[in-house]
PDB file with one MODEL, atoms N, CA, C and O in Angstrom:
MODEL        1
ATOM      1  N   UNK A   1      54.366  13.282 -53.975  1.00  0.00           N
ATOM      2  CA  UNK A   1      54.643  14.295 -52.972  1.00  0.00           C
ATOM      3  C   UNK A   1      56.100  14.182 -52.538  1.00  0.00           C
ATOM      4  O   UNK A   1      56.667  13.089 -52.522  1.00  0.00           O
ATOM      5  N   UNK A   2      56.692  15.295 -52.192  1.00  0.00           N
ATOM      6  CA  UNK A   2      58.061  15.345 -51.686  1.00  0.00           C
ATOM      7  C   UNK A   2      58.198  14.411 -50.482  1.00  0.00           C
ATOM      8  O   UNK A   2      57.313  14.355 -49.629  1.00  0.00           O
ATOM      9  N   UNK A   3      59.304  13.685 -50.422  1.00  0.00           N
ATOM     10  CA  UNK A   3      59.598  12.865 -49.253  1.00  0.00           C
ATOM     11  C   UNK A   3      60.880  13.377 -48.613  1.00  0.00           C
ATOM     12  O   UNK A   3      61.687  14.042 -49.263  1.00  0.00           O
ATOM     13  N   UNK A   4      61.060  13.061 -47.331  1.00  0.00           N
ATOM     14  CA  UNK A   4      62.226  13.510 -46.577  1.00  0.00           C
ATOM     15  C   UNK A   4      63.057  12.321 -46.146  1.00  0.00           C
ATOM     16  O   UNK A   4      62.519  11.303 -45.710  1.00  0.00           O
ATOM     17  N   UNK A   5      64.375  12.448 -46.267  1.00  0.00           N
ATOM     18  CA  UNK A   5      65.262  11.428 -45.731  1.00  0.00           C
ATOM     19  C   UNK A   5      65.298  11.583 -44.211  1.00  0.00           C
ATOM     20  O   UNK A   5      64.805  12.571 -43.666  1.00  0.00           O
ATOM     21  N   UNK A   6      65.876  10.613 -43.549  1.00  0.00           N
ATOM     22  CA  UNK A   6      66.030  10.693 -42.097  1.00  0.00           C
ATOM     23  C   UNK A   6      66.861  11.918 -41.709  1.00  0.00           C
ATOM     24  O   UNK A   6      66.559  12.594 -40.726  1.00  0.00           O
ATOM     25  N   UNK A   7      67.906  12.199 -42.488  1.00  0.00           N
ATOM     26  CA  UNK A   7      68.758  13.353 -42.211  1.00  0.00           C
ATOM     27  C   UNK A   7      68.001  14.663 -42.373  1.00  0.00           C
ATOM     28  O   UNK A   7      68.158  15.575 -41.562  1.00  0.00           O
ATOM     29  N   UNK A   8      67.174  14.764 -43.423  1.00  0.00           N
ATOM     30  CA  UNK A   8      66.383  15.974 -43.637  1.00  0.00           C
ATOM     31  C   UNK A   8      65.350  16.137 -42.529  1.00  0.00           C
ATOM     32  O   UNK A   8      65.109  17.250 -42.062  1.00  0.00           O
ATOM     33  N   UNK A   9      64.743  15.040 -42.108  1.00  0.00           N
ATOM     34  CA  UNK A   9      63.769  15.088 -41.020  1.00  0.00           C
ATOM     35  C   UNK A   9      64.419  15.637 -39.759  1.00  0.00           C
ATOM     36  O   UNK A   9      63.854  16.510 -39.100  1.00  0.00           O
ATOM     37  N   UNK A  10      65.593  15.138 -39.419  1.00  0.00           N
ATOM     38  CA  UNK A  10      66.318  15.606 -38.239  1.00  0.00           C
ATOM     39  C   UNK A  10      66.678  17.078 -38.367  1.00  0.00           C
ATOM     40  O   UNK A  10      66.512  17.841 -37.415  1.00  0.00           O
ATOM     41  N   UNK A  11      67.167  17.487 -39.532  1.00  0.00           N
ATOM     42  CA  UNK A  11      67.570  18.881 -39.747  1.00  0.00           C
ATOM     43  C   UNK A  11      66.374  19.821 -39.625  1.00  0.00           C
ATOM     44  O   UNK A  11      66.474  20.867 -38.984  1.00  0.00           O
ATOM     45  N   UNK A  12      65.258  19.465 -40.225  1.00  0.00           N
ATOM     46  CA  UNK A  12      64.067  20.319 -40.167  1.00  0.00           C
ATOM     47  C   UNK A  12      63.572  20.440 -38.730  1.00  0.00           C
ATOM     48  O   UNK A  12      63.214  21.532 -38.287  1.00  0.00           O
ATOM     49  N   UNK A  13      63.548  19.333 -38.003  1.00  0.00           N
ATOM     50  CA  UNK A  13      63.107  19.383 -36.610  1.00  0.00           C
ATOM     51  C   UNK A  13      64.053  20.227 -35.762  1.00  0.00           C
ATOM     52  O   UNK A  13      63.598  20.980 -34.901  1.00  0.00           O
ATOM     53  N   UNK A  14      65.344  20.116 -35.987  1.00  0.00           N
ATOM     54  CA  UNK A  14      66.335  20.901 -35.244  1.00  0.00           C
ATOM     55  C   UNK A  14      66.163  22.388 -35.529  1.00  0.00           C
ATOM     56  O   UNK A  14      66.198  23.206 -34.610  1.00  0.00           O
ATOM     57  N   UNK A  15      65.979  22.734 -36.781  1.00  0.00           N
ATOM     58  CA  UNK A  15      65.798  24.137 -37.162  1.00  0.00           C
ATOM     59  C   UNK A  15      64.491  24.684 -36.588  1.00  0.00           C
ATOM     60  O   UNK A  15      64.480  25.769 -36.007  1.00  0.00           O
ATOM     61  N   UNK A  16      63.401  23.951 -36.742  1.00  0.00           N
ATOM     62  CA  UNK A  16      62.093  24.417 -36.283  1.00  0.00           C
ATOM     63  C   UNK A  16      62.029  24.539 -34.762  1.00  0.00           C
ATOM     64  O   UNK A  16      61.262  25.347 -34.240  1.00  0.00           O
ATOM     65  N   UNK A  17      62.822  23.750 -34.051  1.00  0.00           N
ATOM     66  CA  UNK A  17      62.819  23.796 -32.585  1.00  0.00           C
ATOM     67  C   UNK A  17      63.297  25.144 -32.059  1.00  0.00           C
ATOM     68  O   UNK A  17      63.078  25.461 -30.889  1.00  0.00           O
ATOM     69  N   UNK A  18      63.937  25.932 -32.894  1.00  0.00           N
ATOM     70  CA  UNK A  18      64.410  27.251 -32.492  1.00  0.00           C
ATOM     71  C   UNK A  18      63.304  28.299 -32.516  1.00  0.00           C
ATOM     72  O   UNK A  18      63.501  29.413 -32.032  1.00  0.00           O
ATOM     73  N   UNK A  19      62.145  27.957 -33.072  1.00  0.00           N
ATOM     74  CA  UNK A  19      61.019  28.889 -33.131  1.00  0.00           C
ATOM     75  C   UNK A  19      60.274  28.902 -31.802  1.00  0.00           C
ATOM     76  O   UNK A  19      60.225  27.889 -31.104  1.00  0.00           O
ATOM     77  N   UNK A  20      59.695  30.047 -31.452  1.00  0.00           N
ATOM     78  CA  UNK A  20      58.916  30.106 -30.214  1.00  0.00           C
ATOM     79  C   UNK A  20      57.739  29.125 -30.210  1.00  0.00           C
ATOM     80  O   UNK A  20      57.439  28.528 -29.176  1.00  0.00           O
ATOM     81  N   UNK A  21      57.074  28.956 -31.351  1.00  0.00           N
ATOM     82  CA  UNK A  21      55.940  28.032 -31.441  1.00  0.00           C
ATOM     83  C   UNK A  21      56.342  26.867 -32.341  1.00  0.00           C
ATOM     84  O   UNK A  21      55.770  26.669 -33.413  1.00  0.00           O
ATOM     85  N   UNK A  22      57.327  26.104 -31.892  1.00  0.00           N
ATOM     86  CA  UNK A  22      57.913  25.044 -32.714  1.00  0.00           C
ATOM     87  C   UNK A  22      56.910  23.983 -33.133  1.00  0.00           C
ATOM     88  O   UNK A  22      57.098  23.351 -34.172  1.00  0.00           O
ATOM     89  N   UNK A  23      55.859  23.767 -32.369  1.00  0.00           N
ATOM     90  CA  UNK A  23      54.892  22.717 -32.702  1.00  0.00           C
ATOM     91  C   UNK A  23      54.215  22.969 -34.048  1.00  0.00           C
ATOM     92  O   UNK A  23      53.864  22.015 -34.742  1.00  0.00           O
ATOM     93  N   UNK A  24      54.027  24.218 -34.427  1.00  0.00           N
ATOM     94  CA  UNK A  24      53.376  24.545 -35.697  1.00  0.00           C
ATOM     95  C   UNK A  24      54.365  24.960 -36.780  1.00  0.00           C
ATOM     96  O   UNK A  24      54.002  25.052 -37.953  1.00  0.00           O
ATOM     97  N   UNK A  25      55.609  25.209 -36.395  1.00  0.00           N
ATOM     98  CA  UNK A  25      56.596  25.744 -37.321  1.00  0.00           C
ATOM     99  C   UNK A  25      57.267  24.682 -38.163  1.00  0.00           C
ATOM    100  O   UNK A  25      57.087  23.481 -37.963  1.00  0.00           O
ATOM    101  N   UNK A  26      58.043  25.165 -39.107  1.00  0.00           N
ATOM    102  CA  UNK A  26      58.785  24.276 -39.980  1.00  0.00           C
ATOM    103  C   UNK A  26      59.597  25.064 -40.991  1.00  0.00           C
ATOM    104  O   UNK A  26      59.872  26.249 -40.806  1.00  0.00           O
ATOM    105  N   UNK A  27      59.970  24.394 -42.043  1.00  0.00           N
ATOM    106  CA  UNK A  27      60.747  24.994 -43.123  1.00  0.00           C
ATOM    107  C   UNK A  27      59.820  25.182 -44.311  1.00  0.00           C
ATOM    108  O   UNK A  27      59.091  24.267 -44.695  1.00  0.00           O
ATOM    109  N   UNK A  28      59.853  26.371 -44.888  1.00  0.00           N
ATOM    110  CA  UNK A  28      59.037  26.648 -46.076  1.00  0.00           C
ATOM    111  C   UNK A  28      59.949  26.702 -47.287  1.00  0.00           C
ATOM    112  O   UNK A  28      60.997  27.346 -47.260  1.00  0.00           O
ATOM    113  N   UNK A  29      59.541  26.020 -48.348  1.00  0.00           N
ATOM    114  CA  UNK A  29      60.296  26.021 -49.598  1.00  0.00           C
ATOM    115  C   UNK A  29      59.470  26.737 -50.654  1.00  0.00           C
ATOM    116  O   UNK A  29      58.315  26.397 -50.909  1.00  0.00           O
ATOM    117  N   UNK A  30      60.098  27.736 -51.259  1.00  0.00           N
ATOM    118  CA  UNK A  30      59.458  28.461 -52.357  1.00  0.00           C
ATOM    119  C   UNK A  30      60.219  28.148 -53.628  1.00  0.00           C
ATOM    120  O   UNK A  30      61.447  28.223 -53.659  1.00  0.00           O
ATOM    121  N   UNK A  31      59.497  27.800 -54.672  1.00  0.00           N
ATOM    122  CA  UNK A  31      60.117  27.405 -55.923  1.00  0.00           C
ATOM    123  C   UNK A  31      60.176  28.526 -56.932  1.00  0.00           C
ATOM    124  O   UNK A  31      59.506  29.552 -56.809  1.00  0.00           O
ATOM    125  N   UNK A  32      61.002  28.293 -57.936  1.00  0.00           N
ATOM    126  CA  UNK A  32      61.141  29.260 -59.016  1.00  0.00           C
ATOM    127  C   UNK A  32      60.567  28.728 -60.321  1.00  0.00           C
ATOM    128  O   UNK A  32      60.727  29.357 -61.367  1.00  0.00           O
ATOM    129  N   UNK A  33      59.896  27.568 -60.274  1.00  0.00           N
ATOM    130  CA  UNK A  33      59.181  27.100 -61.444  1.00  0.00           C
ATOM    131  C   UNK A  33      59.808  25.993 -62.252  1.00  0.00           C
ATOM    132  O   UNK A  33      59.167  25.482 -63.170  1.00  0.00           O
ATOM    133  N   UNK A  34      61.058  25.587 -61.950  1.00  0.00           N
ATOM    134  CA  UNK A  34      61.654  24.482 -62.695  1.00  0.00           C
ATOM    135  C   UNK A  34      62.593  23.701 -61.783  1.00  0.00           C
ATOM    136  O   UNK A  34      63.134  24.263 -60.831  1.00  0.00           O
ATOM    137  N   UNK A  35      62.797  22.405 -62.062  1.00  0.00           N
ATOM    138  CA  UNK A  35      63.677  21.597 -61.210  1.00  0.00           C
ATOM    139  C   UNK A  35      65.113  22.099 -61.158  1.00  0.00           C
ATOM    140  O   UNK A  35      65.816  21.860 -60.176  1.00  0.00           O
ATOM    141  N   UNK A  36      65.560  22.796 -62.208  1.00  0.00           N
ATOM    142  CA  UNK A  36      66.937  23.277 -62.257  1.00  0.00           C
ATOM    143  C   UNK A  36      67.120  24.584 -61.491  1.00  0.00           C
ATOM    144  O   UNK A  36      68.253  25.007 -61.260  1.00  0.00           O
ATOM    145  N   UNK A  37      66.032  25.225 -61.099  1.00  0.00           N
ATOM    146  CA  UNK A  37      66.096  26.516 -60.427  1.00  0.00           C
ATOM    147  C   UNK A  37      66.484  26.368 -58.965  1.00  0.00           C
ATOM    148  O   UNK A  37      66.371  25.295 -58.373  1.00  0.00           O
ATOM    149  N   UNK A  38      66.933  27.447 -58.417  1.00  0.00           N
ATOM    150  CA  UNK A  38      67.213  27.501 -56.991  1.00  0.00           C
ATOM    151  C   UNK A  38      65.883  27.601 -56.243  1.00  0.00           C
ATOM    152  O   UNK A  38      64.897  28.122 -56.763  1.00  0.00           O
ATOM    153  N   UNK A  39      65.882  27.101 -55.034  1.00  0.00           N
ATOM    154  CA  UNK A  39      64.725  27.228 -54.166  1.00  0.00           C
ATOM    155  C   UNK A  39      65.114  28.104 -52.989  1.00  0.00           C
ATOM    156  O   UNK A  39      66.277  28.145 -52.588  1.00  0.00           O
ATOM    157  N   UNK A  40      64.133  28.802 -52.441  1.00  0.00           N
ATOM    158  CA  UNK A  40      64.382  29.612 -51.260  1.00  0.00           C
ATOM    159  C   UNK A  40      63.761  28.909 -50.062  1.00  0.00           C
ATOM    160  O   UNK A  40      62.577  28.572 -50.072  1.00  0.00           O
ATOM    161  N   UNK A  41      64.568  28.692 -49.033  1.00  0.00           N
ATOM    162  CA  UNK A  41      64.101  28.083 -47.803  1.00  0.00           C
ATOM    163  C   UNK A  41      64.041  29.137 -46.715  1.00  0.00           C
ATOM    164  O   UNK A  41      64.918  29.994 -46.613  1.00  0.00           O
ATOM    165  N   UNK A  42      63.009  29.067 -45.914  1.00  0.00           N
ATOM    166  CA  UNK A  42      62.899  29.955 -44.770  1.00  0.00           C
ATOM    167  C   UNK A  42      62.280  29.188 -43.612  1.00  0.00           C
ATOM    168  O   UNK A  42      61.575  28.199 -43.814  1.00  0.00           O
ATOM    169  N   UNK A  43      62.548  29.647 -42.413  1.00  0.00           N
ATOM    170  CA  UNK A  43      61.979  29.047 -41.210  1.00  0.00           C
ATOM    171  C   UNK A  43      60.766  29.885 -40.842  1.00  0.00           C
ATOM    172  O   UNK A  43      60.867  31.101 -40.677  1.00  0.00           O
ATOM    173  N   UNK A  44      59.622  29.229 -40.715  1.00  0.00           N
ATOM    174  CA  UNK A  44      58.369  29.954 -40.483  1.00  0.00           C
ATOM    175  C   UNK A  44      57.578  29.331 -39.336  1.00  0.00           C
ATOM    176  O   UNK A  44      57.784  28.174 -38.970  1.00  0.00           O
ATOM    177  N   UNK A  45      56.664  30.133 -38.778  1.00  0.00           N
ATOM    178  CA  UNK A  45      55.826  29.682 -37.663  1.00  0.00           C
ATOM    179  C   UNK A  45      54.730  28.720 -38.099  1.00  0.00           C
ATOM    180  O   UNK A  45      54.192  27.986 -37.271  1.00  0.00           O
ATOM    181  N   UNK A  46      54.391  28.712 -39.383  1.00  0.00           N
ATOM    182  CA  UNK A  46      53.344  27.831 -39.886  1.00  0.00           C
ATOM    183  C   UNK A  46      53.189  28.029 -41.381  1.00  0.00           C
ATOM    184  O   UNK A  46      53.808  28.920 -41.962  1.00  0.00           O
ATOM    185  N   UNK A  47      52.365  27.202 -42.006  1.00  0.00           N
ATOM    186  CA  UNK A  47      52.197  27.287 -43.462  1.00  0.00           C
ATOM    187  C   UNK A  47      51.358  28.487 -43.870  1.00  0.00           C
ATOM    188  O   UNK A  47      50.518  28.962 -43.106  1.00  0.00           O
ATOM    189  N   UNK A  48      51.594  28.967 -45.079  1.00  0.00           N
ATOM    190  CA  UNK A  48      50.704  29.949 -45.692  1.00  0.00           C
ATOM    191  C   UNK A  48      49.421  29.195 -46.091  1.00  0.00           C
ATOM    192  O   UNK A  48      49.446  27.974 -46.248  1.00  0.00           O
ATOM    193  N   UNK A  49      48.325  29.905 -46.251  1.00  0.00           N
ATOM    194  CA  UNK A  49      47.047  29.220 -46.539  1.00  0.00           C
ATOM    195  C   UNK A  49      47.078  28.291 -47.748  1.00  0.00           C
ATOM    196  O   UNK A  49      46.400  27.264 -47.749  1.00  0.00           O
ATOM    197  N   UNK A  50      47.850  28.632 -48.773  1.00  0.00           N
ATOM    198  CA  UNK A  50      47.868  27.818 -49.992  1.00  0.00           C
ATOM    199  C   UNK A  50      48.978  26.771 -50.009  1.00  0.00           C
ATOM    200  O   UNK A  50      49.087  26.022 -50.980  1.00  0.00           O
ATOM    201  N   UNK A  51      49.799  26.696 -48.977  1.00  0.00           N
ATOM    202  CA  UNK A  51      50.927  25.767 -48.943  1.00  0.00           C
ATOM    203  C   UNK A  51      50.489  24.314 -48.817  1.00  0.00           C
ATOM    204  O   UNK A  51      49.513  24.002 -48.134  1.00  0.00           O
ATOM    205  N   UNK A  52      51.223  23.434 -49.485  1.00  0.00           N
ATOM    206  CA  UNK A  52      51.112  21.993 -49.244  1.00  0.00           C
ATOM    207  C   UNK A  52      51.990  21.698 -48.032  1.00  0.00           C
ATOM    208  O   UNK A  52      53.056  22.293 -47.876  1.00  0.00           O
ATOM    209  N   UNK A  53      51.550  20.791 -47.184  1.00  0.00           N
ATOM    210  CA  UNK A  53      52.294  20.467 -45.973  1.00  0.00           C
ATOM    211  C   UNK A  53      52.765  19.022 -46.051  1.00  0.00           C
ATOM    212  O   UNK A  53      51.972  18.105 -46.261  1.00  0.00           O
ATOM    213  N   UNK A  54      54.077  18.835 -45.877  1.00  0.00           N
ATOM    214  CA  UNK A  54      54.678  17.505 -45.823  1.00  0.00           C
ATOM    215  C   UNK A  54      55.158  17.308 -44.393  1.00  0.00           C
ATOM    216  O   UNK A  54      55.934  18.111 -43.875  1.00  0.00           O
ATOM    217  N   UNK A  55      54.691  16.232 -43.754  1.00  0.00           N
ATOM    218  CA  UNK A  55      55.115  15.934 -42.385  1.00  0.00           C
ATOM    219  C   UNK A  55      55.752  14.559 -42.345  1.00  0.00           C
ATOM    220  O   UNK A  55      55.276  13.617 -42.978  1.00  0.00           O
ATOM    221  N   UNK A  56      56.838  14.460 -41.588  1.00  0.00           N
ATOM    222  CA  UNK A  56      57.514  13.181 -41.410  1.00  0.00           C
ATOM    223  C   UNK A  56      58.111  13.151 -40.010  1.00  0.00           C
ATOM    224  O   UNK A  56      59.032  13.909 -39.709  1.00  0.00           O
ATOM    225  N   UNK A  57      57.599  12.291 -39.169  1.00  0.00           N
ATOM    226  CA  UNK A  57      58.135  12.090 -37.812  1.00  0.00           C
ATOM    227  C   UNK A  57      58.287  13.400 -37.046  1.00  0.00           C
ATOM    228  O   UNK A  57      59.265  13.587 -36.322  1.00  0.00           O
ATOM    229  N   UNK A  58      57.327  14.307 -37.202  1.00  0.00           N
ATOM    230  CA  UNK A  58      57.359  15.571 -36.488  1.00  0.00           C
ATOM    231  C   UNK A  58      58.008  16.716 -37.229  1.00  0.00           C
ATOM    232  O   UNK A  58      57.922  17.860 -36.783  1.00  0.00           O
ATOM    233  N   UNK A  59      58.657  16.443 -38.349  1.00  0.00           N
ATOM    234  CA  UNK A  59      59.247  17.498 -39.176  1.00  0.00           C
ATOM    235  C   UNK A  59      58.179  17.995 -40.142  1.00  0.00           C
ATOM    236  O   UNK A  59      57.477  17.204 -40.772  1.00  0.00           O
ATOM    237  N   UNK A  60      58.067  19.325 -40.250  1.00  0.00           N
ATOM    238  CA  UNK A  60      57.065  19.915 -41.140  1.00  0.00           C
ATOM    239  C   UNK A  60      57.752  20.763 -42.203  1.00  0.00           C
ATOM    240  O   UNK A  60      58.549  21.651 -41.896  1.00  0.00           O
ATOM    241  N   UNK A  61      57.423  20.468 -43.466  1.00  0.00           N
ATOM    242  CA  UNK A  61      57.931  21.240 -44.596  1.00  0.00           C
ATOM    243  C   UNK A  61      56.726  21.783 -45.340  1.00  0.00           C
ATOM    244  O   UNK A  61      55.803  21.041 -45.677  1.00  0.00           O
ATOM    245  N   UNK A  62      56.742  23.091 -45.593  1.00  0.00           N
ATOM    246  CA  UNK A  62      55.653  23.759 -46.289  1.00  0.00           C
ATOM    247  C   UNK A  62      56.127  24.126 -47.688  1.00  0.00           C
ATOM    248  O   UNK A  62      57.212  24.683 -47.854  1.00  0.00           O
ATOM    249  N   UNK A  63      55.320  23.814 -48.689  1.00  0.00           N
ATOM    250  CA  UNK A  63      55.694  24.047 -50.084  1.00  0.00           C
ATOM    251  C   UNK A  63      54.719  25.012 -50.734  1.00  0.00           C
ATOM    252  O   UNK A  63      53.508  24.792 -50.694  1.00  0.00           O
ATOM    253  N   UNK A  64      55.236  26.085 -51.337  1.00  0.00           N
ATOM    254  CA  UNK A  64      54.341  26.944 -52.100  1.00  0.00           C
ATOM    255  C   UNK A  64      53.932  26.192 -53.365  1.00  0.00           C
ATOM    256  O   UNK A  64      54.446  25.105 -53.626  1.00  0.00           O
ATOM    257  N   UNK A  65      53.017  26.752 -54.149  1.00  0.00           N
ATOM    258  CA  UNK A  65      52.468  26.040 -55.311  1.00  0.00           C
ATOM    259  C   UNK A  65      53.551  25.632 -56.304  1.00  0.00           C
ATOM    260  O   UNK A  65      53.526  24.510 -56.808  1.00  0.00           O
ATOM    261  N   UNK A  66      54.514  26.531 -56.598  1.00  0.00           N
ATOM    262  CA  UNK A  66      55.586  26.199 -57.541  1.00  0.00           C
ATOM    263  C   UNK A  66      56.441  25.054 -57.017  1.00  0.00           C
ATOM    264  O   UNK A  66      56.732  24.106 -57.747  1.00  0.00           O
ATOM    265  N   UNK A  67      56.842  25.140 -55.756  1.00  0.00           N
ATOM    266  CA  UNK A  67      57.689  24.101 -55.168  1.00  0.00           C
ATOM    267  C   UNK A  67      56.945  22.771 -55.098  1.00  0.00           C
ATOM    268  O   UNK A  67      57.532  21.724 -55.369  1.00  0.00           O
ATOM    269  N   UNK A  68      55.674  22.799 -54.740  1.00  0.00           N
ATOM    270  CA  UNK A  68      54.902  21.557 -54.640  1.00  0.00           C
ATOM    271  C   UNK A  68      54.833  20.848 -55.990  1.00  0.00           C
ATOM    272  O   UNK A  68      54.928  19.623 -56.057  1.00  0.00           O
ATOM    273  N   UNK A  69      54.669  21.611 -57.051  1.00  0.00           N
ATOM    274  CA  UNK A  69      54.591  21.019 -58.388  1.00  0.00           C
ATOM    275  C   UNK A  69      55.934  20.450 -58.828  1.00  0.00           C
ATOM    276  O   UNK A  69      56.011  19.315 -59.300  1.00  0.00           O
ATOM    277  N   UNK A  70      56.995  21.243 -58.671  1.00  0.00           N
ATOM    278  CA  UNK A  70      58.323  20.842 -59.135  1.00  0.00           C
ATOM    279  C   UNK A  70      58.889  19.691 -58.293  1.00  0.00           C
ATOM    280  O   UNK A  70      59.572  18.814 -58.821  1.00  0.00           O
ATOM    281  N   UNK A  71      58.608  19.696 -56.997  1.00  0.00           N
ATOM    282  CA  UNK A  71      59.206  18.707 -56.091  1.00  0.00           C
ATOM    283  C   UNK A  71      58.315  17.500 -55.841  1.00  0.00           C
ATOM    284  O   UNK A  71      58.600  16.696 -54.952  1.00  0.00           O
ATOM    285  N   UNK A  72      57.256  17.363 -56.601  1.00  0.00           N
ATOM    286  CA  UNK A  72      56.276  16.298 -56.376  1.00  0.00           C
ATOM    287  C   UNK A  72      56.894  14.906 -56.316  1.00  0.00           C
ATOM    288  O   UNK A  72      56.456  14.081 -55.514  1.00  0.00           O
ATOM    289  N   UNK A  73      57.885  14.626 -57.132  1.00  0.00           N
ATOM    290  CA  UNK A  73      58.493  13.289 -57.185  1.00  0.00           C
ATOM    291  C   UNK A  73      59.944  13.312 -56.715  1.00  0.00           C
ATOM    292  O   UNK A  73      60.769  12.537 -57.200  1.00  0.00           O
ATOM    293  N   UNK A  74      60.252  14.194 -55.778  1.00  0.00           N
ATOM    294  CA  UNK A  74      61.627  14.376 -55.330  1.00  0.00           C
ATOM    295  C   UNK A  74      61.812  13.993 -53.866  1.00  0.00           C
ATOM    296  O   UNK A  74      60.849  13.753 -53.137  1.00  0.00           O
ATOM    297  N   UNK A  75      63.086  13.945 -53.457  1.00  0.00           N
ATOM    298  CA  UNK A  75      63.457  13.617 -52.083  1.00  0.00           C
ATOM    299  C   UNK A  75      64.291  14.775 -51.538  1.00  0.00           C
ATOM    300  O   UNK A  75      65.224  15.240 -52.192  1.00  0.00           O
ATOM    301  N   UNK A  76      63.947  15.236 -50.334  1.00  0.00           N
ATOM    302  CA  UNK A  76      64.730  16.265 -49.663  1.00  0.00           C
ATOM    303  C   UNK A  76      65.719  15.578 -48.735  1.00  0.00           C
ATOM    304  O   UNK A  76      65.331  14.784 -47.877  1.00  0.00           O
ATOM    305  N   UNK A  77      66.998  15.888 -48.912  1.00  0.00           N
ATOM    306  CA  UNK A  77      68.055  15.325 -48.079  1.00  0.00           C
ATOM    307  C   UNK A  77      68.793  16.488 -47.421  1.00  0.00           C
ATOM    308  O   UNK A  77      68.660  17.636 -47.845  1.00  0.00           O
ATOM    309  N   UNK A  78      69.565  16.184 -46.390  1.00  0.00           N
ATOM    310  CA  UNK A  78      70.317  17.229 -45.697  1.00  0.00           C
ATOM    311  C   UNK A  78      71.607  16.663 -45.133  1.00  0.00           C
ATOM    312  O   UNK A  78      71.713  15.475 -44.830  1.00  0.00           O
ATOM    313  N   UNK A  79      72.578  17.547 -45.001  1.00  0.00           N
ATOM    314  CA  UNK A  79      73.831  17.233 -44.318  1.00  0.00           C
ATOM    315  C   UNK A  79      74.076  18.325 -43.303  1.00  0.00           C
ATOM    316  O   UNK A  79      73.937  19.511 -43.605  1.00  0.00           O
ATOM    317  N   UNK A  80      74.446  17.917 -42.076  1.00  0.00           N
ATOM    318  CA  UNK A  80      74.762  18.875 -41.021  1.00  0.00           C
ATOM    319  C   UNK A  80      76.245  18.737 -40.684  1.00  0.00           C
ATOM    320  O   UNK A  80      76.766  17.629 -40.555  1.00  0.00           O
ATOM    321  N   UNK A  81      76.923  19.894 -40.544  1.00  0.00           N
ATOM    322  CA  UNK A  81      78.331  19.827 -40.156  1.00  0.00           C
ATOM    323  C   UNK A  81      78.453  19.955 -38.634  1.00  0.00           C
ATOM    324  O   UNK A  81      77.451  20.121 -37.939  1.00  0.00           O
ATOM    325  N   UNK A  82      79.652  19.879 -38.137  1.00  0.00           N
ATOM    326  CA  UNK A  82      79.898  19.906 -36.702  1.00  0.00           C
ATOM    327  C   UNK A  82      79.526  21.215 -36.029  1.00  0.00           C
ATOM    328  O   UNK A  82      79.354  21.252 -34.811  1.00  0.00           O
ATOM    329  N   UNK A  83      79.396  22.296 -36.802  1.00  0.00           N
ATOM    330  CA  UNK A  83      79.033  23.595 -36.246  1.00  0.00           C
ATOM    331  C   UNK A  83      77.532  23.858 -36.314  1.00  0.00           C
ATOM    332  O   UNK A  83      77.072  24.928 -35.914  1.00  0.00           O
ATOM    333  N   UNK A  84      76.771  22.895 -36.813  1.00  0.00           N
ATOM    334  CA  UNK A  84      75.321  23.049 -36.879  1.00  0.00           C
ATOM    335  C   UNK A  84      74.799  23.633 -38.176  1.00  0.00           C
ATOM    336  O   UNK A  84      73.594  23.848 -38.308  1.00  0.00           O
ATOM    337  N   UNK A  85      75.680  23.897 -39.146  1.00  0.00           N
ATOM    338  CA  UNK A  85      75.230  24.397 -40.442  1.00  0.00           C
ATOM    339  C   UNK A  85      74.584  23.253 -41.224  1.00  0.00           C
ATOM    340  O   UNK A  85      75.035  22.109 -41.165  1.00  0.00           O
ATOM    341  N   UNK A  86      73.534  23.582 -41.946  1.00  0.00           N
ATOM    342  CA  UNK A  86      72.781  22.574 -42.701  1.00  0.00           C
ATOM    343  C   UNK A  86      72.833  22.914 -44.185  1.00  0.00           C
ATOM    344  O   UNK A  86      72.689  24.070 -44.583  1.00  0.00           O
ATOM    345  N   UNK A  87      73.041  21.888 -44.985  1.00  0.00           N
ATOM    346  CA  UNK A  87      72.966  22.042 -46.433  1.00  0.00           C
ATOM    347  C   UNK A  87      71.920  21.050 -46.928  1.00  0.00           C
ATOM    348  O   UNK A  87      72.040  19.843 -46.718  1.00  0.00           O
ATOM    349  N   UNK A  88      70.882  21.583 -47.595  1.00  0.00           N
ATOM    350  CA  UNK A  88      69.826  20.735 -48.131  1.00  0.00           C
ATOM    351  C   UNK A  88      70.102  20.431 -49.594  1.00  0.00           C
ATOM    352  O   UNK A  88      70.725  21.227 -50.297  1.00  0.00           O
ATOM    353  N   UNK A  89      69.634  19.274 -50.047  1.00  0.00           N
ATOM    354  CA  UNK A  89      69.740  18.892 -51.454  1.00  0.00           C
ATOM    355  C   UNK A  89      68.454  18.190 -51.851  1.00  0.00           C
ATOM    356  O   UNK A  89      67.823  17.510 -51.041  1.00  0.00           O
ATOM    357  N   UNK A  90      68.079  18.363 -53.099  1.00  0.00           N
ATOM    358  CA  UNK A  90      66.897  17.714 -53.658  1.00  0.00           C
ATOM    359  C   UNK A  90      67.367  16.724 -54.709  1.00  0.00           C
ATOM    360  O   UNK A  90      68.130  17.072 -55.610  1.00  0.00           O
ATOM    361  N   UNK A  91      66.902  15.482 -54.584  1.00  0.00           N
ATOM    362  CA  UNK A  91      67.268  14.443 -55.539  1.00  0.00           C
ATOM    363  C   UNK A  91      66.014  13.754 -56.079  1.00  0.00           C
ATOM    364  O   UNK A  91      64.919  13.931 -55.545  1.00  0.00           O
ATOM    365  N   UNK A  92      66.185  12.976 -57.130  1.00  0.00           N
ATOM    366  CA  UNK A  92      65.075  12.209 -57.687  1.00  0.00           C
ATOM    367  C   UNK A  92      64.769  11.005 -56.798  1.00  0.00           C
ATOM    368  O   UNK A  92      65.676  10.435 -56.193  1.00  0.00           O
ATOM    369  N   UNK A  93      63.512  10.622 -56.717  1.00  0.00           N
ATOM    370  CA  UNK A  93      63.148   9.419 -55.973  1.00  0.00           C
ATOM    371  C   UNK A  93      63.667   8.201 -56.712  1.00  0.00           C
ATOM    372  O   UNK A  93      63.699   8.165 -57.942  1.00  0.00           O
ATOM    373  N   UNK A  94      64.068   7.214 -55.947  1.00  0.00           N
ATOM    374  CA  UNK A  94      64.612   5.978 -56.544  1.00  0.00           C
ATOM    375  C   UNK A  94      63.505   5.137 -57.125  1.00  0.00           C
ATOM    376  O   UNK A  94      63.766   4.063 -57.669  1.00  0.00           O
TER     377      UNK A  94
ENDMDL
END
């Protein structure tokens, strides 16, 4: 299953806190079917019925079926700049 770094956990919690119902919200990742493909991230109020849910220290990431399969052995990392912009990256687990 996808794991989150401390930085990604913080970024997801910060982003989700902007939702009206932050307790159930999180970041949803939709895959394109291969590790080399781009992924689409969106901020949502909760998971879709078929989504896999990854939780870490209060951060919630929802994965559609393609993303869950492709990211099964991956790590989600993030970098935040001084203006609050976030850049996510997916790497292989060590």
